[in-house]
C-alpha positions in Angstrom: 107.1 34.9 102.4 105.9 33.2 105.5 109.3 32.5 107.1 109.8 36.4 106.3 106.6 37.5 108.1 107.6 35.1 111.1 111.0 36.5 111.3 109.5 40.3 111.2 107.1 39.4 113.9 109.8 37.6 116.1 112.2 40.9 115.5 109.4 43.3 116.3 108.6 41.3 119.6 112.1 41.1 120.7 112.6 45.0 120.0 109.5 45.6 121.7 110.6 43.3 124.7 113.9 44.9 125.0 112.1 48.5 125.0 110.1 47.4 127.6 112.7 46.0 129.9 114.8 49.1 129.5 111.8 51.4 130.6 111.4 49.2 133.7 115.2 49.4 134.1 114.9 53.2 134.1 111.8 53.2 136.0 113.5 51.4 138.9 116.6 53.6 139.0 114.3 56.4 139.3 112.9 55.2 142.4 116.3 54.2 143.6 117.3 57.9 143.2 114.2 59.3 144.7 115.0 57.1 147.7 118.6 58.3 147.8 117.1 61.7 148.0 114.8 60.9 150.9 117.8 59.4 152.7 119.7 62.5 152.2 117.4 64.8 153.7 116.6 62.7 156.8 120.6 62.4 157.0 120.7 66.3 157.1 117.9 66.5 159.8 120.0 63.8 161.7 123.1 66.0 161.2 121.4 69.3 162.4 120.1 67.5 165.8 123.2 67.5 167.7 123.8 71.5 167.3 120.1 72.0 168.1 120.4 69.8 171.2 123.6 71.7 172.4 122.1 75.2 171.7 119.2 74.2 174.0 121.4 72.5 176.7 122.9 75.7 177.8 119.3 77.0 178.4 117.5 74.3 179.7 119.8 72.2 182.0 116.7 70.7 183.9 115.1 69.5 180.6 117.5 66.8 180.3 114.8 63.8 179.8 113.5 65.8 176.7 116.9 66.2 175.4 118.0 62.4 176.0 114.9 61.5 174.0 116.0 63.6 171.1 119.2 62.1 171.1 117.8 58.5 171.3 115.4 59.0 168.7 118.1 60.3 166.0 120.2 57.5 167.3 117.5 55.1 166.4 116.3 56.5 163.2 120.1 56.7 161.9 120.7 53.0 162.9 118.1 52.1 160.4 119.9 51.8 157.0 117.6 50.9 154.2 118.6 50.3 150.8 116.3 50.9 147.6 116.7 47.0 147.2 115.3 46.4 150.6 112.3 48.4 150.3 109.2 46.2 151.4 106.0 47.5 153.2 107.5 46.4 156.5 110.9 47.6 156.3 109.7 51.0 155.0 106.9 51.2 157.9 109.9 50.7 160.6 111.7 53.5 158.8 109.0 55.6 159.2 108.1 55.0 162.7 111.7 55.7 163.5 111.7 59.1 161.5 108.1 59.8 163.2 109.8 59.7 166.9 112.6 61.8 165.6 110.0 64.4 164.4 107.9 63.9 167.5 111.1 64.3 169.9 111.8 67.4 167.9 108.8 68.9 168.5 108.9 68.9 172.1 112.4 70.2 172.1 111.0 73.2 170.3 107.9 73.4 172.4 110.5 73.6 175.4 112.1 76.6 173.7 108.8 78.4 174.6 109.7 78.4 178.1 113.1 80.1 177.6 113.0 83.7 176.3 116.5 84.2 175.9 116.8 80.8 174.1 114.0 81.8 171.6 116.0 85.2 170.9 119.2 83.3 170.4 120.5 83.5 166.9 121.9 80.2 166.9 118.7 78.7 168.0 116.7 80.7 165.3 119.1 79.6 162.6 119.1 75.7 163.5 115.1 76.0 164.0 115.0 77.7 160.4 117.2 75.0 158.9 115.0 72.1 160.6 111.8 73.8 159.4 113.5 74.0 155.9 114.6 70.0 156.2 111.1 69.3 156.9 109.9 70.6 153.8 112.8 69.1 151.7 111.8 65.7 153.3 108.1 66.3 152.2 109.3 67.0 148.7 111.8 64.0 148.5 109.0 61.8 149.9 106.5 63.1 147.2 109.1 62.7 144.6 109.9 59.3 145.8 106.1 58.2 145.6 105.8 59.6 142.2 108.6 57.5 140.9 107.2 54.6 142.7 104.0 55.0 141.1 105.5 55.1 137.6 107.7 52.0 138.1 104.9 50.2 139.9 102.4 51.1 136.8 105.1 50.1 134.5 105.5 46.6 135.7 101.6 46.0 136.2 100.7 47.1 132.6 100.0 44.3 130.0 102.3 43.0 128.4 105.0 44.6 130.4 103.7 42.6 133.3 105.0 39.5 131.4 108.6 40.8 131.3 108.4 42.2 134.6 107.7 38.6 136.1 110.3 37.1 133.7 113.0 39.4 135.1 111.7 39.7 138.4 110.6 43.3 138.9 108.5 43.7 142.1 106.3 46.4 143.3 107.8 49.0 145.6 105.9 50.4 148.7 105.0 54.0 149.1 105.7 56.3 151.8 102.0 56.8 153.7 101.1 59.5 156.2 101.8 59.0 159.9 98.8 57.8 162.0 100.0 60.8 164.0 99.4 63.3 161.1 95.7 62.7 161.0 95.4 65.0 164.1 95.7 68.5 163.6 98.2 70.1 165.9 96.6 72.2 168.7 97.3 75.9 168.3 97.2 77.9 171.7 97.7 81.5 172.5 
């Protein structure tokens, strides 16, 4: 009888461990999928930038340095390829810095358009500007979804007794996206 009870306890423990492991795998895959969505939105923005720069070039010949900064920031941001397996706080911070430089350069480029009434009225420019705005919103949603998936994953590997299985199979916490230092300051609106 004692052997039967012992076998039942071992079997139940094994099933629970398998279920816990599978839940961790599912959560980790959710983080990987959310990261892929973040990268997709950043790539969408990077793909729109050359069209925007070329549209502005025709109107703003003497704004060459700003245009070059946008192109340079885009090149730097697209050169950082970060897979979900390489998500460390340091790598994610470097990725965020590069994307922040792109956002800042785009902001300067959009500000230049204020000096060119014909450019502001150009349909191509208006469409590209709207697409970039939509892309920035998609990036924000993708980053939020990534943080939600990361939270679920991190909680699943830290809870007891799941943390024992997580350590046994080398599940490591994933870093979160955090707000840029620049986003702490409210943008100045002038008329």
